[in-house]
C-alpha positions in Angstrom: 31.4 -14.8 17.2 31.5 -12.5 14.1 32.3 -15.3 11.7 29.4 -14.7 9.2 27.5 -11.9 7.7 23.9 -13.1 7.2 21.2 -10.8 8.4 18.3 -13.2 8.7 16.2 -12.9 11.8 16.8 -15.7 14.3 14.1 -18.1 15.4 13.5 -18.7 19.1 15.1 -21.7 20.8 12.7 -23.5 23.1 13.3 -23.0 26.8 13.6 -26.7 27.4 16.3 -26.9 24.8 18.1 -24.0 26.4 17.9 -25.7 29.8 19.2 -28.9 28.4 22.2 -27.2 26.8 23.0 -25.2 29.9 23.1 -28.4 31.9 25.2 -30.2 29.3 27.6 -27.4 28.4 27.9 -25.3 31.6 27.1 -22.2 29.4 24.6 -19.6 30.7 21.2 -19.1 29.1 22.5 -15.8 27.6 25.5 -17.6 26.1 23.3 -20.3 24.6 20.9 -17.7 23.2 23.8 -15.7 21.7 25.3 -18.8 20.1 21.9 -19.8 18.8 21.3 -16.3 17.3 24.7 -16.5 15.6 24.1 -20.0 14.4 20.7 -19.2 12.8 22.1 -16.1 11.1 25.0 -18.1 9.6 23.1 -21.3 8.9 19.4 -20.4 8.3 18.5 -24.0 7.4 19.4 -25.0 11.0 22.2 -27.3 9.8 25.7 -27.0 8.6 27.6 -29.5 6.4 31.1 -30.8 6.9 32.8 -28.2 4.6 31.0 -25.4 6.4 32.2 -26.8 9.8 35.8 -27.1 8.5 35.7 -23.4 7.5 34.0 -22.4 10.8 36.6 -24.4 12.8 39.5 -22.7 11.1 38.1 -19.2 11.6 37.1 -19.9 15.2 40.5 -21.3 16.1 42.3 -18.8 13.9 44.1 -21.5 12.1 45.3 -21.5 8.5 45.6 -24.1 5.7 48.1 -26.2 7.8 45.3 -27.4 10.0 44.8 -31.1 9.7 41.5 -31.5 7.9 41.3 -35.1 8.9 41.2 -34.1 12.6 38.5 -31.5 11.9 36.5 -34.1 9.9 36.8 -36.5 12.7 35.5 -33.9 15.1 32.5 -33.2 12.8 31.8 -37.0 12.6 32.1 -37.3 16.4 29.5 -34.6 17.0 27.1 -35.5 14.1 25.3 -37.6 16.7 22.4 -38.6 14.4 24.8 -39.4 11.6 22.9 -37.4 9.0 26.1 -35.7 7.6 24.8 -32.4 8.9 25.3 -30.6 12.2 22.3 -29.1 14.0 22.5 -26.5 16.7 22.7 -29.0 19.6 25.5 -30.9 17.9 27.2 -27.6 16.9 27.2 -26.2 20.4 28.6 -29.4 21.9 31.4 -29.3 19.3 32.0 -25.6 19.9 32.3 -26.1 23.7 34.8 -28.8 23.0 37.1 -26.6 20.8 37.0 -23.6 23.1 40.3 -22.8 24.9 39.4 -24.5 28.2 41.5 -27.1 30.0 41.3 -30.6 28.8 39.5 -31.6 32.0 36.8 -29.0 31.4 36.4 -30.1 27.8 36.0 -33.7 28.8 33.6 -32.7 31.6 31.4 -30.8 29.2 31.2 -33.8 26.8 30.5 -36.4 29.4 
């Protein structure tokens, strides 16, 4: 997860939110907390915008300029659940679980 270099201290994610994310993503509490710490270091406002997500996606997936930006933008739009043109941690972790290298079945299961 070393995709950013900010050194800002993370805020605490409420336990109820961790439980909800564990249930919806099948990630452990420790994994959720680790992702949250990473997210708050990289995006101290608690949100990331579409260009930041495109950059994150390419780094996370180790893809170059040939990656289809339209596909990544559609992924962003799909997980921008409140349609505010920004991705909060909840939306971010759902998108991240989807782009992880799991089977298609596991990806679909984590979404639905």
